[in-house]
C-alpha positions in Angstrom: 60.3 47.5 44.1 62.3 47.3 40.6 61.1 43.9 39.9 56.6 44.8 40.8 58.0 48.1 38.1 59.2 45.5 35.7 56.3 43.7 35.7 54.1 46.9 35.9 55.8 47.7 33.0 54.9 44.5 30.9 51.3 44.1 32.4 50.6 47.5 31.5 51.9 46.9 27.2 50.8 43.9 27.7 47.2 46.2 28.5 48.2 48.7 25.3 48.5 45.7 23.4 45.6 44.4 23.6 43.5 47.5 23.6 44.9 48.6 20.2 44.0 44.6 19.2 40.1 45.3 20.0 39.9 48.8 18.8 41.2 47.6 15.2 39.3 44.3 15.6 36.1 46.9 16.3 37.0 48.6 13.2 37.4 46.2 10.9 33.8 44.8 12.2 32.1 48.8 11.9 33.5 49.6 8.6 32.4 46.0 7.1 28.9 46.9 8.1 28.3 50.5 7.4 29.2 49.1 4.0 26.5 46.1 4.1 23.1 46.4 3.6 21.3 46.3 6.8 18.3 48.8 7.5 15.3 46.5 7.8 14.3 47.6 3.9 17.0 46.9 2.2 17.0 43.4 3.6 13.6 43.2 2.8 14.0 44.1 -0.7 16.8 41.8 -0.7 15.5 38.5 0.6 12.0 39.8 -1.5 14.3 39.2 -4.6 16.0 36.0 -3.4 13.1 34.6 -2.7 11.9 35.4 -6.9 14.8 33.9 -8.2 13.8 30.7 -5.8 10.6 30.4 -6.8 11.4 30.7 -10.7 13.6 28.1 -10.1 10.2 26.3 -8.4 8.1 27.0 -11.7 10.9 26.0 -13.7 11.6 22.9 -12.4 7.7 22.3 -12.4 7.0 23.0 -16.4 10.2 21.1 -16.7 8.4 18.0 -14.8 4.8 19.0 -16.7 6.5 18.0 -20.0 8.2 15.1 -19.0 5.2 12.6 -20.1 5.2 14.5 -23.5 9.3 14.7 -23.9 9.6 10.7 -23.4 6.2 10.2 -26.3 8.6 12.1 -28.7 11.1 10.1 -27.6 9.6 7.2 -28.6 8.5 7.9 -31.7 11.8 9.4 -33.0 12.7 5.1 -31.3 10.5 3.7 -34.0 11.0 6.2 -36.6 14.9 4.3 -36.7 14.7 1.2 -39.3 14.8 -2.1 -37.5 18.0 -3.8 -37.3 17.1 -7.3 -38.6 16.2 -5.0 -42.3 18.3 -1.7 -41.3 20.9 -2.6 -43.5 19.3 -3.1 -46.2 17.2 0.0 -45.9 19.8 1.9 -45.3 21.9 1.1 -48.6 19.4 1.3 -50.8 18.3 5.1 -49.8 21.7 6.0 -49.7 21.9 4.5 -52.7 18.9 6.5 -54.3 20.4 9.0 -52.6 23.3 8.8 -54.8 21.7 8.7 -58.3 19.3 10.9 -58.0 22.4 13.3 -57.5 23.9 12.3 -59.8 27.6 10.2 -58.0 29.1 6.9 -57.8 28.6 5.6 -54.7 31.8 3.4 -53.2 32.7 0.6 -50.6 30.1 1.2 -48.1 31.5 -0.5 -45.3 29.9 -0.6 -42.0 30.9 -1.6 -38.0 27.6 -1.4 -35.1 28.0 -1.2 -31.3 25.7 -1.9 -29.3 23.9 0.9 -26.7 23.5 -0.5 -22.7 20.3 -0.1 -21.9 17.9 1.8 -25.3 17.9 -1.5 -27.2 19.4 0.9 -29.8 22.4 -0.1 -32.1 25.0 2.1 -33.4 26.1 1.7 -37.3 29.1 3.7 -38.7 29.2 3.3 -42.1 32.5 4.3 -44.0 31.5 5.0 -48.1 33.5 7.1 -51.1 31.5 9.6 -53.1 32.8 10.6 -56.7 31.2 13.5 -59.1 31.8 17.3 -59.0 31.6 19.2 -56.7 27.8 20.3 -57.5 27.0 17.4 -56.6 28.4 15.5 -53.3 27.0 19.3 -52.5 23.6 17.5 -53.5 24.2 14.2 -51.7 25.2 15.6 -49.2 21.8 17.6 -49.3 19.5 14.9 -49.9 21.1 13.0 -47.0 20.3 15.9 -44.7 16.5 16.5 -45.9 16.4 12.6 -44.8 13.6 11.3 -43.0 15.3 8.9 -41.2 18.5 9.7 -38.8 22.2 10.4 -40.6 24.8 12.0 -38.1 28.1 12.5 -40.9 31.0 12.0 -38.5 33.6 13.7 -41.2 34.5 14.0 -44.5 38.0 13.7 -46.0 39.0 14.1 -49.6 39.7 11.5 -50.3 43.1 9.9 -52.4 42.7 9.9 -56.2 45.3 9.2 -58.9 45.7 12.4 -61.4 45.5 9.4 -64.3 42.3 8.1 -63.6 39.1 10.0 -64.5 37.2 12.6 -65.6 38.9 16.1 -64.5 36.5 18.2 -62.0 35.9 15.1 -60.4 36.4 14.4 -56.4 35.9 11.6 -54.1 35.1 12.2 -50.8 35.4 9.9 -47.7 32.4 9.8 -46.9 31.9 8.9 -42.1 28.3 8.5 -40.6 26.1 7.5 -38.1 22.8 5.9 -37.8 20.5 3.7 -35.7 18.4 0.5 -35.7 16.6 -0.6 -33.0 16.9 -3.8 -31.8 14.3 -6.6 -32.0 14.0 -6.6 -28.4 
């Protein structure tokens, strides 16, 4: 009979433990469900808001799709505005020389490095040069580049080294690294 009482005691303890666990799980579920909006009006409002957000995304995507032909036309027009590769170097050199003359500075040591842009029929041309002049004239040169109808991207400006004993005072040398693009003949 003792064995029977011990097994009953264990069964009762297991049953009580299961009931306590079930009670904890139900309490957690009840707490979670009471914090969520569950009334039909709240659910309708939440789903209506989600529908409006999705509709706004669809409208924005349709607007973008409608603008693609204009964007493509603008891109093609931009590419046509680039110098052709056959005459690009002379065009860039003459334009930058004219901007430098107008700004009253000297443009020296021009060097070019080109790299093809895959699948775009474009060539990126990096140019390094040194400009010498007073501060105001260097700024005028940079503004001239910025206002040019041609596409120039100034990558960096560095104060170039200058021997102290050479040249008039107030003259600065600036190393300019810029990029432009040529359209390929293809």
